[in-house]
Rosetta silent file (secondary structure, phi, psi, omega in degrees, C-alpha in Angstrom):
SEQUENCE: MKAAIDHYHARMQRVLDHIDRHLDGDLDLDAVSGVAAFSKFHFHRQFKATFGVSLHRYVQLARLRLASKRLADREGESVTAIGLVAGYETPDAFARAFRKRLQQSPSSFRRSPDWEPWLKAFGPLNAARSKIMPTTFTPDDVTIRGVAPTRVAIFEHRGDLETLDVTIQKFIAWRKAAGLSPKTNPTFNIWHTERRPANPADYRMELCVGVDADHWIDSTDEAVREGEIPGGRCAVLTVIGDTHNLEPAVLYLYRDWLPASGEEMRDFPIYCQRFFLAEPEQGTVAELHLPLK
SCORE:     score description
SCORE:     0.000 S_00000001
   1 L     0.000  -49.544 -178.593 -111.574    1.693  -90.366 S_00000001
   2 H   -61.752  -40.433 -179.150 -111.647    5.506  -90.047 S_00000001
   3 H   -62.037  -39.430  179.682 -114.682    5.358  -87.767 S_00000001
   4 H   -66.446  -41.287  178.895 -112.894    2.916  -85.464 S_00000001
   5 H   -65.005  -43.896  179.111 -109.766    5.094  -85.347 S_00000001
   6 H   -60.800  -39.210  179.516 -111.835    8.216  -84.644 S_00000001
   7 H   -65.563  -42.150  178.562 -113.602    6.398  -81.798 S_00000001
   8 H   -61.409  -46.456 -179.431 -110.272    5.299  -80.311 S_00000001
   9 H   -64.224  -35.919  178.663 -108.892    8.833  -80.509 S_00000001
  10 H   -63.890  -37.360  177.885 -112.047   10.229  -78.918 S_00000001
  11 H   -66.279  -39.358  177.436 -111.533    7.895  -75.947 S_00000001
  12 H   -68.776  -35.028  176.495 -107.941    9.087  -75.572 S_00000001
  13 H   -63.201  -37.924  177.130 -109.121   12.695  -75.813 S_00000001
  14 H   -59.610  -35.426  179.630 -111.515   12.022  -72.938 S_00000001
  15 H   -63.614  -48.222  179.794 -108.522   10.982  -70.866 S_00000001
  16 H   -62.527  -40.852  178.178 -106.692   14.288  -71.448 S_00000001
  17 H   -62.097  -41.764 -179.846 -109.845   16.252  -70.705 S_00000001
  18 H   -65.042  -43.058  178.853 -110.340   14.284  -67.481 S_00000001
  19 H   -60.237  -46.804 -178.395 -106.737   14.858  -66.391 S_00000001
  20 H   -60.184  -34.058 -176.850 -107.015   18.602  -67.013 S_00000001
  21 H   -85.549  -14.200 -172.925 -110.193   18.814  -64.926 S_00000001
  22 L  -130.172   39.290 -178.741 -108.952   16.671  -62.024 S_00000001
  23 L   -65.635  -21.413  178.581 -105.348   17.676  -61.436 S_00000001
  24 L   -94.890   10.124 -175.617 -106.088   17.998  -57.716 S_00000001
  25 L  -119.995 -159.618 -176.707 -107.645   14.534  -57.526 S_00000001
  26 L   -82.958  112.889 -179.253 -106.917   10.845  -57.974 S_00000001
  27 L  -124.199   40.096  177.672 -105.197   10.258  -61.321 S_00000001
  28 L   -78.602  176.676 -174.045 -103.723    6.811  -60.825 S_00000001
  29 H   -58.719  -42.878 -178.991 -103.777    4.140  -63.515 S_00000001
  30 H   -61.184  -45.909 -176.505 -107.067    2.590  -62.391 S_00000001
  31 H   -66.139  -45.041 -173.922 -108.929    5.904  -62.363 S_00000001
  32 H   -74.517  -40.711  178.908 -107.612    7.205  -65.676 S_00000001
  33 H   -63.391  -32.524  178.976 -107.898    3.975  -67.663 S_00000001
  34 H   -65.515  -29.986  178.720 -111.505    3.707  -66.529 S_00000001
  35 H   -61.447  -39.060 -179.284 -112.334    7.079  -68.119 S_00000001
  36 H   -91.232   -2.964 -177.009 -111.436    5.650  -71.536 S_00000001
  37 L    58.611   42.294  173.714 -112.886    2.206  -70.712 S_00000001
  38 L  -110.391  154.495  177.132 -109.537    0.550  -71.444 S_00000001
  39 L   -65.784  134.585  179.349 -107.943   -2.268  -69.453 S_00000001
  40 H   -66.077  -19.703 -178.604 -105.539   -0.993  -66.803 S_00000001
  41 H   -75.448  -14.429 -179.106 -103.159   -3.808  -67.775 S_00000001
  42 H  -120.693  -16.882 -167.070 -102.568   -2.218  -71.180 S_00000001
  43 H   -63.795  -37.149 -178.387 -103.422    1.422  -70.748 S_00000001
  44 H   -61.075  -35.238  176.741  -99.999    2.703  -69.665 S_00000001
  45 H   -73.740  -37.890  177.698  -98.548    1.346  -72.935 S_00000001
  46 H   -61.357  -44.447 -177.586 -101.469    2.709  -74.967 S_00000001
  47 H   -62.351  -47.697 -178.552 -101.017    6.159  -73.461 S_00000001
  48 H   -66.771  -36.985  178.316  -97.287    6.291  -74.157 S_00000001
  49 H   -64.407  -34.822 -178.344  -97.742    4.911  -77.678 S_00000001
  50 H   -79.571  -43.089 -170.083 -100.313    7.614  -78.443 S_00000001
  51 H  -109.697   -6.764  175.777  -98.720   10.625  -76.746 S_00000001
  52 L    76.473   11.706  179.905  -95.025    9.771  -76.576 S_00000001
  53 L  -149.575  147.911 -178.566  -94.813   10.254  -72.794 S_00000001
  54 L   -69.266  157.711  178.234  -95.814    8.086  -69.852 S_00000001
  55 H   -60.366  -44.284 -178.946  -99.059    8.740  -67.987 S_00000001
  56 H   -59.222  -46.057 -178.285  -97.166    9.442  -64.749 S_00000001
  57 H   -69.028  -38.216  178.642  -94.910   12.030  -66.369 S_00000001
  58 H   -59.719  -47.031 -179.554  -97.793   13.640  -68.249 S_00000001
  59 H   -62.665  -43.899  179.944  -99.780   14.089  -65.041 S_00000001
  60 H   -61.700  -44.433 -179.946  -96.768   15.471  -63.188 S_00000001
  61 H   -66.200  -39.488  178.604  -96.000   17.958  -65.959 S_00000001
  62 H   -63.054  -40.126  178.568  -99.652   19.019  -66.225 S_00000001
  63 H   -66.597  -42.734 -179.818  -99.765   19.657  -62.475 S_00000001
  64 H   -67.939  -35.901  178.317  -96.520   21.627  -62.515 S_00000001
  65 H   -66.304  -43.535  175.645  -97.632   23.684  -65.478 S_00000001
  66 H   -58.140  -46.624 -178.784 -100.888   24.571  -63.750 S_00000001
  67 H   -62.333  -43.470 -178.103  -98.951   25.498  -60.604 S_00000001
  68 H   -63.859  -37.708  178.974  -96.421   27.626  -62.491 S_00000001
  69 H   -68.159  -38.714  179.001  -99.173   29.576  -64.228 S_00000001
  70 H   -69.836  -35.946  177.020 -100.979   30.229  -60.957 S_00000001
  71 H   -62.654  -41.857 -176.901  -97.725   31.325  -59.321 S_00000001
  72 H   -75.693  -22.628 -168.620  -97.052   33.795  -62.129 S_00000001
  73 H  -116.557   -7.109 -173.094 -100.609   35.085  -62.356 S_00000001
  74 L  -129.844   93.071 -175.870 -102.176   35.010  -58.862 S_00000001
  75 L   -66.763  -35.110 -173.642 -100.547   37.239  -56.268 S_00000001
  76 L   -80.784   -6.037 -175.227 -103.117   36.652  -53.536 S_00000001
  77 L   -97.233  131.214 -177.056 -102.887   32.851  -53.573 S_00000001
  78 L   -71.864  156.948  177.796 -100.356   31.196  -51.256 S_00000001
  79 H   -60.886  -40.744  179.469  -97.689   28.819  -52.544 S_00000001
  80 H   -61.604  -44.579  179.710  -99.129   26.079  -50.317 S_00000001
  81 H   -63.925  -39.364  179.342 -102.643   26.553  -51.725 S_00000001
  82 H   -64.698  -41.040  177.305 -101.326   26.457  -55.293 S_00000001
  83 H   -61.587  -39.602  178.865  -99.493   23.207  -54.567 S_00000001
  84 H   -66.442  -43.479  178.720 -102.687   21.660  -53.199 S_00000001
  85 H   -61.914  -33.228 -179.526 -104.738   22.760  -56.223 S_00000001
  86 L   -84.128    6.538  171.771 -102.064   21.212  -58.455 S_00000001
  87 L    95.413   11.137  179.596 -102.465   17.862  -56.712 S_00000001
  88 L   -98.850  128.517 -172.281  -99.561   17.845  -54.231 S_00000001
  89 L   -75.101  -27.228 -178.766 -100.490   16.650  -50.750 S_00000001
  90 L  -132.498  152.234  176.900  -97.692   18.477  -48.896 S_00000001
  91 H   -59.353  -35.784 -179.247  -95.727   21.713  -49.477 S_00000001
  92 H   -66.061  -41.342  179.027  -92.447   19.740  -49.376 S_00000001
  93 H   -63.688  -41.262  178.066  -93.567   17.356  -52.135 S_00000001
  94 H   -63.253  -47.389 -177.474  -94.633   20.308  -54.269 S_00000001
  95 H   -63.278  -41.398 -179.819  -91.383   22.197  -53.698 S_00000001
  96 H   -63.047  -47.648 -178.791  -89.219   19.145  -54.499 S_00000001
  97 H   -64.952  -40.193 -178.444  -91.053   18.369  -57.748 S_00000001
  98 H   -64.816  -46.608 -177.994  -91.085   22.022  -58.793 S_00000001
  99 H   -66.450  -37.768 -179.084  -87.375   22.518  -58.131 S_00000001
 100 H   -62.887  -43.182 -175.779  -86.431   19.263  -59.885 S_00000001
 101 H   -85.608  -36.029 -170.341  -88.236   20.157  -63.115 S_00000001
 102 H  -110.905   -2.012  175.219  -87.931   23.955  -63.197 S_00000001
 103 L    61.205   22.601  174.566  -84.635   24.536  -61.355 S_00000001
 104 L  -144.465  152.058  170.855  -86.294   27.119  -59.096 S_00000001
 105 L   -74.986  158.055  176.767  -88.269   26.964  -55.894 S_00000001
 106 H   -55.228  -41.070 -179.189  -91.949   27.946  -56.212 S_00000001
 107 H   -66.280  -41.597  178.872  -91.303   31.166  -54.246 S_00000001
 108 H   -65.055  -40.139  179.046  -88.312   32.098  -56.399 S_00000001
 109 H   -63.237  -40.336  179.466  -90.304   31.419  -59.569 S_00000001
 110 H   -61.769  -40.723 -178.382  -93.109   33.672  -58.342 S_00000001
 111 H   -71.743  -42.842 -173.988  -90.666   36.535  -57.717 S_00000001
 112 L  -154.411   86.969 -176.135  -88.641   36.179  -60.927 S_00000001
 113 L   -63.493  135.357  172.115  -89.538   33.356  -63.334 S_00000001
 114 L   -99.236  108.012 -169.229  -86.669   31.814  -65.303 S_00000001
 115 H   -81.193  -20.658 -179.877  -88.358   30.923  -68.573 S_00000001
 116 H   -64.069  -53.012  175.653  -85.603   28.866  -70.239 S_00000001
 117 H   -61.368  -34.488  178.101  -85.855   25.889  -67.845 S_00000001
 118 H   -59.604  -46.830 -178.671  -89.650   26.333  -67.891 S_00000001
 119 H   -63.954  -42.860  179.997  -89.723   25.999  -71.682 S_00000001
 120 H   -65.506  -41.629 -176.462  -87.455   22.960  -71.643 S_00000001
 121 H   -62.616  -38.562 -174.350  -89.402   21.252  -68.858 S_00000001
 122 L   -96.624    8.006  174.795  -92.757   21.465  -70.635 S_00000001
 123 H   -55.774  -48.330  179.121  -91.526   20.491  -74.097 S_00000001
 124 H   -62.458  -33.858  178.521  -92.697   16.863  -73.637 S_00000001
 125 H   -67.965  -44.944  179.508  -96.115   18.036  -72.428 S_00000001
 126 H   -63.931  -39.241  178.768  -96.585   20.335  -75.411 S_00000001
 127 H   -64.222  -40.222  179.198  -95.438   17.594  -77.783 S_00000001
 128 H   -63.632  -44.943 -178.034  -97.903   15.145  -76.257 S_00000001
 129 H   -66.730  -30.409 -179.911 -100.820   17.553  -76.563 S_00000001
 130 H   -71.051  -13.967  178.981  -99.936   18.303  -80.182 S_00000001
 131 L   -83.744   -5.339  177.592 -100.482   14.621  -80.988 S_00000001
 132 L   -58.945  132.480 -173.386 -104.188   14.922  -80.223 S_00000001
 133 L   -71.676  145.645 -176.391 -106.015   13.927  -83.367 S_00000001
 134 L   -59.758  141.065  173.009 -107.824   16.637  -85.358 S_00000001
 135 L   -76.431  144.545  177.256 -111.476   17.246  -84.638 S_00000001
 136 L   -85.258  127.892  178.885 -113.826   16.813  -87.570 S_00000001
 137 L  -111.085  157.180  177.406 -115.605   20.042  -88.558 S_00000001
 138 L  -131.521  163.368  177.979 -118.633   20.565  -90.800 S_00000001
 139 H   -55.948  -27.723  179.440 -120.095   23.627  -92.592 S_00000001
 140 H   -67.161  -18.878  179.914 -122.704   23.832  -89.824 S_00000001
 141 H   -80.028  -10.183 -176.047 -119.900   24.688  -87.378 S_00000001
 142 E  -106.356  131.305  174.199 -119.105   27.906  -89.291 S_00000001
 143 E  -121.147  149.409  175.091 -121.161   31.088  -89.007 S_00000001
 144 E  -100.236  126.060 -170.217 -120.726   34.359  -90.892 S_00000001
 145 E  -135.295  141.880  171.404 -120.761   37.253  -88.488 S_00000001
 146 E   -87.565  127.319 -178.521 -120.308   41.010  -88.642 S_00000001
 147 E  -117.271  148.558  178.502 -117.737   42.158  -86.074 S_00000001
 148 L   -84.444  154.313  175.217 -116.975   45.656  -84.824 S_00000001
 149 L   -64.790  147.876 -178.297 -113.449   47.128  -84.955 S_00000001
 150 E  -130.024  121.449  173.072 -111.423   46.614  -81.762 S_00000001
 151 E   -73.428  132.882 -175.080 -108.605   48.832  -80.509 S_00000001
 152 E  -135.828  153.898  165.141 -105.840   46.594  -79.154 S_00000001
 153 E   -96.076  131.099 -171.274 -102.462   46.640  -77.466 S_00000001
 154 E  -112.679  128.959  176.826 -100.169   44.320  -79.466 S_00000001
 155 E  -118.955  113.854 -169.243  -97.379   42.150  -78.072 S_00000001
 156 E   -96.028  142.707  169.714  -95.494   40.490  -80.939 S_00000001
 157 E  -114.104  127.997  172.062  -93.737   37.128  -81.152 S_00000001
 158 E  -127.989  132.874  177.996  -91.115   36.572  -83.845 S_00000001
 159 L   123.581 -176.557 -173.432  -89.044   33.405  -84.079 S_00000001
 160 L   -49.437  133.526  178.108  -89.276   29.667  -83.581 S_00000001
 161 H   -57.047  -29.852 -177.659  -92.710   28.393  -82.531 S_00000001
 162 H   -63.778  -18.538  179.769  -90.995   26.301  -79.860 S_00000001
 163 H  -100.293    6.114 -176.314  -90.235   29.497  -77.910 S_00000001
 164 H   -61.865  -37.102 -178.284  -93.788   30.870  -78.096 S_00000001
 165 H   -57.699  -35.771  178.674  -94.680   29.772  -74.565 S_00000001
 166 H   -64.915  -44.228  178.504  -92.035   32.117  -73.172 S_00000001
 167 H   -62.049  -39.911  178.925  -93.517   35.041  -75.128 S_00000001
 168 H   -60.494  -43.646  179.949  -96.990   34.102  -73.874 S_00000001
 169 H   -67.042  -36.725  176.253  -95.837   34.217  -70.265 S_00000001
 170 H   -65.676  -39.286  176.877  -94.143   37.592  -70.824 S_00000001
 171 H   -62.267  -44.017  179.890  -97.369   38.863  -72.419 S_00000001
 172 H   -61.848  -42.269  178.991  -99.401   37.661  -69.431 S_00000001
 173 H   -63.749  -41.626  178.307  -96.988   39.406  -67.047 S_00000001
 174 H   -65.137  -45.099 -178.744  -97.208   42.641  -69.081 S_00000001
 175 H   -61.117  -41.193  179.122 -101.006   42.447  -69.293 S_00000001
 176 H   -63.431  -45.078  179.991 -101.219   41.881  -65.558 S_00000001
 177 H   -63.798  -30.648  179.803  -98.919   44.846  -64.820 S_00000001
 178 L   -82.006   -3.090  178.946 -101.070   47.015  -67.102 S_00000001
 179 L    74.085   28.927 -177.848 -104.195   46.059  -65.150 S_00000001
 180 L  -108.537  103.059 -177.514 -105.826   44.357  -68.132 S_00000001
 181 L   -90.018  141.029  175.698 -107.706   41.234  -67.052 S_00000001
 182 L   -64.086  -14.646  177.136 -108.951   38.631  -69.572 S_00000001
 183 L   -76.351  -22.549 -177.037 -112.239   38.786  -67.661 S_00000001
 184 L  -119.395  -18.491 -177.709 -112.755   42.430  -68.712 S_00000001
 185 L  -125.624  119.905 -176.034 -110.537   42.876  -71.794 S_00000001
 186 L   -61.842  145.242 -178.805 -110.824   40.515  -74.793 S_00000001
 187 E  -113.423  136.678 -176.505 -107.707   38.571  -75.783 S_00000001
 188 E  -132.011  153.819  166.102 -106.743   37.830  -79.402 S_00000001
 189 E  -121.018  133.305  175.983 -104.077   35.993  -81.412 S_00000001
 190 E  -118.809  125.622 -177.697 -103.260   37.163  -84.957 S_00000001
 191 E  -103.080  120.905 -179.972 -101.240   34.814  -87.191 S_00000001
 192 L   -98.531  -12.440  178.313  -99.074   36.386  -89.884 S_00000001
 193 L  -135.728  170.806  173.152  -97.375   33.154  -91.019 S_00000001
 194 L   -69.285  165.303 -174.692  -98.203   29.474  -91.179 S_00000001
 195 L   -64.662  -37.083 -178.679  -97.662   27.415  -88.036 S_00000001
 196 L  -128.373   78.080  177.677  -94.513   25.704  -89.340 S_00000001
 197 L   -65.998  160.727 -178.550  -92.771   27.913  -91.943 S_00000001
 198 L   -56.051  -40.361  174.836  -89.814   26.453  -93.861 S_00000001
 199 L  -104.312  109.859 -176.770  -87.512   28.634  -91.779 S_00000001
 200 H   -54.100  -28.503 -178.653  -88.663   28.410  -88.115 S_00000001
 201 H   -68.079  -16.271 -179.091  -87.211   31.874  -87.457 S_00000001
 202 H   -81.877   -9.291 -177.785  -89.832   33.343  -89.834 S_00000001
 203 L   -61.088  133.380 -178.463  -92.759   32.403  -87.579 S_00000001
 204 E  -144.084  130.079  173.035  -94.686   35.518  -86.546 S_00000001
 205 E  -149.213  163.266 -177.578  -97.837   36.035  -84.516 S_00000001
 206 E  -124.502  134.230  172.975  -99.288   38.749  -82.304 S_00000001
 207 E   -99.075  126.537 -172.974 -100.835   38.483  -78.857 S_00000001
 208 E  -130.160  151.734  173.243 -103.380   41.250  -78.360 S_00000001
 209 E  -132.186  132.847 -179.406 -105.639   42.584  -75.664 S_00000001
 210 E   -71.426  138.965 -179.311 -108.595   44.855  -76.340 S_00000001
 211 L  -133.441  151.778  177.732 -108.483   48.277  -74.710 S_00000001
 212 L   -68.873  162.490 -178.405 -110.933   51.179  -74.396 S_00000001
 213 L   -61.155  -29.372 -177.497 -110.475   54.310  -76.471 S_00000001
 214 L   -94.935    4.369  179.362 -109.264   56.250  -73.423 S_00000001
 215 L   -78.685  127.344 -177.921 -106.776   53.610  -72.246 S_00000001
 216 L   -82.011  127.927  175.975 -103.211   54.922  -72.520 S_00000001
 217 L  -108.974  121.860 -175.211 -100.712   52.613  -74.247 S_00000001
 218 L   -68.313  105.166 -177.475  -97.083   53.441  -73.438 S_00000001
 219 L   -72.327  -12.227  179.039  -95.486   54.101  -76.846 S_00000001
 220 L   -86.225   -9.994  178.608  -92.013   54.067  -75.270 S_00000001
 221 L   -82.615  112.543 -175.451  -92.368   50.399  -74.295 S_00000001
 222 L   -66.613  -19.169 -177.108  -90.675   48.468  -77.111 S_00000001
 223 L   -77.940  -18.713 -171.848  -92.587   45.284  -76.239 S_00000001
 224 E  -136.654  149.827  175.361  -96.025   46.687  -77.025 S_00000001
 225 E  -145.125  163.320  179.026  -97.692   48.940  -79.586 S_00000001
 226 E   -86.281  147.606  177.364 -101.168   50.199  -80.374 S_00000001
 227 E  -161.457 -170.647 -179.811 -103.204   48.734  -83.219 S_00000001
 228 E  -147.276  136.775  167.487 -106.688   47.763  -84.380 S_00000001
 229 E   -92.103  114.730 -172.159 -108.457   44.609  -85.452 S_00000001
 230 L   -69.238  153.152  175.913 -110.703   45.944  -88.222 S_00000001
 231 L   -80.802  168.685  178.585 -114.422   45.370  -88.302 S_00000001
 232 E   143.117 -173.924  179.419 -116.265   43.572  -91.085 S_00000001
 233 E   -76.304  140.373  177.194 -117.669   40.217  -92.105 S_00000001
 234 E  -140.781  143.731  165.581 -115.903   37.102  -90.758 S_00000001
 235 E   -84.727  125.922 -173.151 -116.364   33.358  -91.007 S_00000001
 236 E  -118.129  126.715  177.876 -116.260   32.182  -87.381 S_00000001
 237 E  -123.359  124.876 -175.593 -115.398   28.649  -86.237 S_00000001
 238 E   -98.806  131.853  176.185 -115.498   27.848  -82.500 S_00000001
 239 E  -118.762  129.554 -175.652 -113.115   25.377  -80.834 S_00000001
 240 E  -118.382  139.793  174.400 -113.831   24.352  -77.225 S_00000001
 241 E   103.994 -112.958 -179.769 -111.567   22.675  -74.674 S_00000001
 242 L   -87.686  107.403 -178.893 -107.944   22.121  -75.664 S_00000001
 243 L  -109.278   25.167 -179.616 -107.021   25.027  -77.946 S_00000001
 244 L   -61.343  -41.902 -179.942 -103.262   24.441  -77.771 S_00000001
 245 L  -124.502  105.332 -179.111 -103.107   23.598  -81.490 S_00000001
 246 L   -93.813    5.112 -176.592 -105.715   25.311  -83.660 S_00000001
 247 H   -57.725  -41.711  177.470 -104.079   24.264  -86.914 S_00000001
 248 H   -57.658  -39.303  179.030 -106.696   21.565  -87.744 S_00000001
 249 H   -69.447  -39.826  177.439 -109.465   24.180  -87.455 S_00000001
 250 H   -62.175  -45.394  179.815 -107.489   26.693  -89.537 S_00000001
 251 H   -61.436  -39.066  178.719 -106.870   24.065  -92.221 S_00000001
 252 H   -60.730  -43.963 -179.015 -110.570   23.209  -92.317 S_00000001
 253 H   -61.724  -46.275 -176.688 -111.490   26.843  -92.953 S_00000001
 254 H   -75.192  -44.566 -170.466 -108.952   27.274  -95.760 S_00000001
 255 H   -83.181  -37.398 -172.162 -109.037   23.824  -97.358 S_00000001
 256 H  -110.042  -54.137 -172.792 -112.686   22.792  -97.021 S_00000001
 257 H   -70.208  -48.893 -173.528 -115.021   25.588  -95.994 S_00000001
 258 H   -59.990  -50.443 -179.236 -113.677   28.496  -98.081 S_00000001
 259 H   -60.050  -33.567 -177.835 -113.621   26.797 -101.538 S_00000001
 260 H   -82.255  -16.777 -173.190 -117.183   25.491 -101.038 S_00000001
 261 H   -83.234  -26.083 -174.103 -118.542   28.777  -99.668 S_00000001
 262 L    77.964    5.743 -179.096 -117.925   31.009 -102.686 S_00000001
 263 L   -82.636  159.663  175.079 -116.654   33.715 -100.313 S_00000001
 264 L  -116.040  141.230 -178.420 -113.610   35.959 -100.874 S_00000001
 265 E   -81.318  145.874  174.110 -111.107   36.758  -98.137 S_00000001
 266 L   -83.871  160.989 -175.904 -110.440   40.271  -96.897 S_00000001
 267 L   -84.437   67.586  174.816 -106.888   41.641  -96.697 S_00000001
 268 L  -154.910  142.676 -174.297 -106.303   40.899  -93.006 S_00000001
 269 L   -64.825  159.261  171.451 -104.786   37.775  -91.373 S_00000001
 270 L   -66.015  143.224 -179.290 -106.794   35.025  -89.770 S_00000001
 271 E  -146.973  169.379  176.107 -107.119   35.558  -86.024 S_00000001
 272 E  -135.852  152.386  169.482 -108.857   34.169  -82.980 S_00000001
 273 E  -107.265  133.080 -178.587 -110.448   35.520  -79.843 S_00000001
 274 E  -104.734  135.302  175.928 -109.837   33.463  -76.709 S_00000001
 275 E  -115.457  118.742 -176.489 -112.338   33.109  -73.903 S_00000001
 276 E   -88.150  129.877  178.937 -110.849   31.828  -70.652 S_00000001
 277 L   -75.823  175.872 -169.789 -113.000   29.492  -68.596 S_00000001
 278 L   -57.893  -37.959 -178.957 -113.387   29.845  -64.834 S_00000001
 279 L  -125.488  142.644 -176.234 -110.298   27.762  -63.984 S_00000001
 280 H   -56.142  -36.568 -176.590 -107.110   27.367  -66.054 S_00000001
 281 H   -69.603  -11.865  179.529 -107.283   23.573  -66.002 S_00000001
 282 H   -82.150   -8.350  179.854 -110.652   23.682  -67.772 S_00000001
 283 L    88.223 -162.408 -176.964 -109.041   24.995  -70.943 S_00000001
 284 E  -137.120  170.118  169.451 -110.274   27.781  -73.190 S_00000001
 285 E  -113.833  133.402  178.361 -112.702   28.556  -75.982 S_00000001
 286 E  -121.697  128.645  174.166 -111.261   29.945  -79.210 S_00000001
 287 E  -105.091  108.097  177.258 -113.292   31.641  -81.926 S_00000001
 288 E   -77.800  134.161 -179.873 -111.367   31.590  -85.199 S_00000001
 289 E  -118.738  116.392  173.512 -112.127   34.560  -87.451 S_00000001
 290 E  -102.933  106.780 -175.392 -111.452   34.378  -91.199 S_00000001
 291 E   -63.911  133.177 -177.576 -111.994   37.955  -92.517 S_00000001
 292 E  -120.299  155.746  176.024 -114.286   38.110  -95.574 S_00000001
 293 L   -73.692    0.000    0.000 -115.106   40.810  -98.117 S_00000001
């Protein structure tokens, strides 16, 4: 039974991966159902039953999210080009869809993003992605590695996890203004609480970017402070592709790997380093680090 369920979930995962990689292409029912080798006569119901949102809406939200991120992060790229990359055949179609969901025109969003409508608009997309079934990990997926200390600029999020996306976009805008590219400066997340604390307001995590010893960090900026990720031994587990929810990997390290390993944890929170692939729609790679004595 479990093997059959895992196989079914793997087929649905292939669909999400395919959508993310082909947002500028043909994503109609025939094309997408074929990726999972499901009948097109049933697939739209299967997709909604699994992810809680229709295929059409999921694709539209994924395209708009890609476009919004490129608008916020790529000054040299035209609005028209971004709309085409996000799968819209004409600038008018892109502008209409963008304004309907985000309550701003693409140009207005680029100049001054309004994050409240953005957060509300992509709630269904985030909820759908969180329903992706956990990947199975094994001890062979974990390596013990010595890591060097890293000086970082820290941008903190405190409060409900549901508002984290807004903090992430503010962090990206700050990092961009500071001239710190993820291609040249490593990016980290440090988790100080569990993903869903009893009181959502208690959720706390830090978004960090590695900086050289001579890089000046403005101590008068209340949004950012200087810090260090200490060096030492770490158990490292790599997650590739959709790293939106790393909780299954974190649980594996704590619940399964750690008790069987005989290792003791060091007094520093679990964290991950993110590696961004060439294009945003391709996803990311996350290396989870569990600090060890």
